[in-house]
N, C-alpha and C positions, 0 to 999 in steps of 0.2 A: 301139264304136269306130271310128275313123274313119282313112283313109292320106290322106296328100297329101303331096306333094315328097321323095317317097321316105321318108317319115317313117312313124310309127304314131302315136296318140292312144289310150291305152285313158283311157277313160272311169269304169271301176272297176276296183277290185283285182283282181277274178275273171279280168276279160279279160287284165290282166297276167297273172294266175298260168298260166292254159291256153295264152298266147303262151310265155311262158317255159319251161312243160313239154316243151313240143313243139320249141324254139330247139336245132340242134346245136351245139355249141361246139367247135372243131377247137384251141384254147388252154388250157393249164393254168390255172385261176381259183382265186388264193390270197388275194386283197387286195380289201377292199373299202373304198373311199375315200369320206369323206364332206365335202360341199363347201357353203357358200350361195352363191350370187352378187353379191351384194352390190350393186351392178348390174347390170342392173334390180333394182329392188326393189318393194315393194306400192305406192308412189305409181306408179309406172310401168304397174303392174297395172293400176291402176284407172283411170288418166287416157290415156296413151301406149297402150299394147297394146291398151285397148277401142274406142279411136278410129280406130285404125291398123289392128288385124285384126279389129275386131266379134267377131262370137261363133266364132270361130278362132283367140284368141289364143293359144292353145298350138303348133298347128302354125303360126301366122306367127312366133311368136316362135323358133322352132327351127331354121326356116329361115333367119331371119333372123341366129341365130348361127351356122349355118352355110356362110353368104354372108360372114359375117365371117373366122371362118377361112379358108377357100377365098382372100381375099382379102390376107389377112394372112401367114400362117406356112407356108399351101399342103401342111402335112402333110393326106395323104388315109391314110383306111382302106381304099383299095381296092377301094371298094363304093360310091364315088361321095359319101363323105359327107368334110367336114373338120371340122366338130365337135368340140370335145375332149372332152366328156363321152358317156356311152355313155345315160343317161338324165335326164332332168328330171321334177320334180316343182313344180308348181303351187300357187299358194294356195288353189285351188279344189277340191285332191284328183290331181287329173288327171294322167298321165303321158306323156309322150312317149320315142319312142326317139331316141337322137344316133348314134354311131358306131357301126358294127357289132360285135359282141361277140365278133368272132375278132379282132379290131383293137386296140391299148393306144393308151390314153388320153394325154391331156398333162393330167394332172392335179397330179402331185405328184414333185420332180426326183427321182431313184436309186429310186422306190416306184410304178414304171410299167408293169413287167416284170409280167405276168398277174394284172394288176388291172381292178376295174370302178369306173370316176368316175360318182359321182350329183351333180350339181348339184340344190341346192334351191332354186328362185328365194324372192329376197328378202334383208333386210339383218336379220340378226339377232344383231347387236353391241347391249350394252348403251343401252334408250330409242330404239331404234328400232323396225324391223316386230313387231307384235306377229303370232305365228303362229299360223294358224286351225287349229280341230281337225279340218279335212278333210286338210290338209297332213301336219298329224302323225300321222295314222293312216295314210295313205298310205305316210310314210318308214319308219314302225314294219315296215308289211305287204311293203313292197318287201325291206328290209333282210334280214328274216325268209326269204323266199321265196327270195332270193339263197342265203344262208346254207344253204336246204334243198337247192335245186339243185346247190352244189356244195361239200355235205358239209362247212361250216365251220360253226366255234364263234365264239359269239358272244363275245369277248373281243378285246383289243388287239392279240394276234398277227393277227389276219385286219382288223380294223373298225379303221381308226385316223383322224381328222379333220388336217385340210392343218395346221393350227396346230402338231401336233407334230412337226412337221419347220421345218429352219431353210432359208432361200431356196436355198442350197447343195444341199439334202437331206439334209443329217445328222436322225439320226431323235433327237427331244430325248424321246420319250415322256410330253411332256406340255408344255401351254401355257407359254410361259414371253412377258413383256410384252417382254424386252431380246431375247431369240434366237428366237424364234418368225417364219417367213415374214410371216405374217400372222393374223387373228384367225378365219379361217374354221373353222371355218361357224358364227360368230359366239358373242360372249361370255356373249349371253343365248339360245343355241341351244335350242330349247323349253322354254324357260324354266329350264333348270339349267346352262346354260353348257358351255363347250369343254373346262372341265378333264378332267385322269385321272379324278379323283375322283367328276366330277358323270357322264362317263361309265359307268363302273366300278358306282355305284349308282342310275344311272336309266336310259340308254341300253341297256346290254348286257341287265337283265335284261326291258327291256320289248319286246325283240326276242327274246331268251328265252320270254317267254309267249306271245308270238303264235307262237312254232313249236309251241307245247304248245296252246295252246286257241285261234289265230285269234281273238284278241283284244286290242284295245289297252289294256284295264285296266292299270294299275301299282299294283302292291301295297307297292312301295318306298317308304324317307323319300327326299323331295328333298332333294338335297344339290346347293348351288350353288356356283360359283366364288367364290373368295376370292383378293382381288386389292387391293393398295398403295390404291388409292381407298375402299373399303371397310372396311378395317382401319386408315384415317385415319395412315399412315404419312408422318413427318415424313424432310425433306430430311436434317438434321444432327441429333444429340442435344442438343436445345431446344425449349422449349416456344413460343418466338417463331418456329420456323425453319417455312420454308413446307411446304405438305405434298408428297409426291412426286407429280408429273403424270405418273408414267409412263403411266398407262392413258390417260388422256386424249390425249395427247401422240404415243402409240403410235396411238389412233384417227383422231385427225387427217391425221397420216403417211398409215395408211393410204387415208386419204379422197381426200388429194392425189394420190395413187399412182392409184388408180383411177378418178378422174374419167374421165380419159381415155380409158377401157374402158367408157364409160357406153353401155349398150343393148345391149353385146358379152359380158358374162360370161367373163370371164378365173380359172382356176382357179390357174392359176399365173403372175402375172404375170412373175417372175424369168425363168423357162424360157420362154415367150413372148416376151422382150424380146431372149433368146439365139436362137431360132429365126428371129426377124424379122431378126436383126444378121447371122446367118450363122454365131454362134457357138457352140459347144461345144452339139453338138447330137446327139452321141452318148448324152446321159441322157435322149432323148424314148423 
């Protein structure tokens, strides 16, 4: 464990568990958000972060995200932090703190009250970053320990990814190519995706298993996302019609939106935009 810049880095899950047990929480926690950073991604981790921060990549990047928040949306947690999320999980499995747990995050519009926001370093859309085993293990352990701490069940009532919401904060209950705010935490998140079926058949059981056995081993059958791309749906009822480009177009649009936030990690770009422009800050 290392402390720097008013943040903490946990080098293993045991350190995080001990810290969490002793942490005093003064607000009610009943929501756990799931995000991926999109940018920075694994390429950033291996090249930029390694060059800039050396052996202190985790805390260095966390400080950078906090500086960005301070300069852009100025929404403090009243403990000296401006970073949007409460925790960051890195490719090597290490975890850093972010916002104080007693402050609500800037994560998902209309789903921030009582929430903990977790950002997972990387871009886990299809054909992008391949999540490491170390990162997977830390993700499952962190959510399991948070569920245990706050007496939450591992299901869709308490744990939801960003992509199950629209940009205005309306809850969809699943990922929708045409309606979701973004693909976050990625269409190939943990190799099974971001759909409701993928979470119910994989993510939630993995968390439940860790809560019971403190192990990452999965006993569930892998269920992946189903999209227009892998179903080969056509744009009209004709063999000569073009394939629907919904999924590809959605990813390309997300990439164009996110590029301006490179190395900054924005859990909710539309919400941040409103904050920056001084509009509709009541949803924070």
